[in-house]
N, C-alpha and C positions, 0 to 999 in steps of 0.2 A: 879805429873808431867804427868804421863801417861794419867790420866783422862783429864787434861787440853789440852794435845796435841790431844787427840781424839776429844774433843769438838771443838777445832780450826779447825781440818781437816774436820769435818762434816760441819761446818759453811762455809768453803771455797768450799766444794764440791757442794754447791747449785748453784754455777756458772756453773757447768757442766750441771746440770739439765735444766738450762735456755737455753742451746743449744741442748736439747734433747739427752744428753749422760749420761750414768751412770758414777759414779766417776772412775771406772776401765777403761772404754772406754776413758774418757778424759785424764786419766793419761798415758795410752798407746799411745794415739794420741800425747800427748805433747812430750813424749820421741822420738817417730818416727819423728815428725816434727823438733825437736831440733837436732837429729843426722843425718838427711837427709836420710841415708841408714843404716839399722841395721839388723843383722841376727836375726831370730826369737829366736834362742837359747840364744843370748845375751840379747834380749828384755825380755825373761822370767826371766833371772837372775836379770836384773835391776829392774824389776817390782815385783819380788818375787812371780810370778804366776807359777802354774804347767802347763805343756804343754797343757792339755785339756782345762783349763780355758783360757789360752792365745789364743788357737785356736778359741774358741768361740768369744772372744773379737775382735781379728784380723779379723775374718770372718765377724762380724757385721760391723766393720769399713770399710771393703772392700765392703760389700753390699751397704753401705751408700755413697760410692765413696770418702771416706776420706783418705784411704790408698790403695796401691796396693802391691801385693806380686809378686816378680819376683825371678827366679832362679839365684843363684849366678854364675856368669860366671866362676869364679875360682874353684868352687866346686859345681858341678851339684846336689849334695845331699842336699845342704843348700838353704834355702829360705830367701830372704831379704825383709823387709818391707820398703816402701818409702811413704812419705806423698804426696798426690795429692795437686794441688793448692787449692782446696776446703778444704782439711784437714788442710793445713797450715793456711788458713784464719780462720777456726773455732778454731783452737788451739790458734791463736793470740787473737781472740775475748774473749775466756775464760780467757786467761792470763791477758788481759787488764781489764776485769770485776773483776777478783779477786784482781788485784792491786787497782782499784778504791774502792772496798768494804773495803779492808784492810786500805787504806789511810783515808777513811771517818771515820772509827772507831778510828784509831790512833789520828786523829785530835780532837776527843772528849775527849781524855785522857789528864790528866795534863802533861805539858811539862817534868816534872821530870820522869814520867812513860815512855814517849816516848824515852827519853835519855837512860833510863835503858834498854829498849827493843833493841835499836840500839847497845848499848854496848854489849849486850848478843848475838848478831848475830854470831860472831865467835865461841862462845861456842856451839851454836845450830848446826852450820856447823860441828864442830868436833864431836858432839854427833851423828849426822846423818851419818857421815862417819864411826864412830865406830860401829854403829848398822848394817851397810851394809858390814862390813868387813868379810872376810872368817872365822875368829875366832868366831864371833858372829853367823854366819850362822850355824855352827856346834852345837851351844848351843840349837838352836830351834829344832834340830832333836833328841836330847837326851831325 
């Protein structure tokens, strides 16, 4: 299963490269665009990136004009990332491209396979939530 998920993720990440972004940059941009405003500390946790790596990714996205960093008005020590209109548009294009690619492949599969995949979506959601849970985070540090 781990190998299959990795292969699927790599295949879907090609959509990011068509927009001249790395998979990490596309992922961070997607989170920022979806959340509208997110503290960098929360973004690091959501993405599972260490602060140094996140700083590089956010810095590059900022340089490209896709996100902007602003000081949190409520806590001057915190920084918030916001997607620019260009960033929102790029994130939307990547999402739409991934959807088109996935649907094109699913259409090639037998209907019974498509039905199985659709029925398995709740289980994959549960698996994803469990992997990101605090209990699982502790396992990776051990």
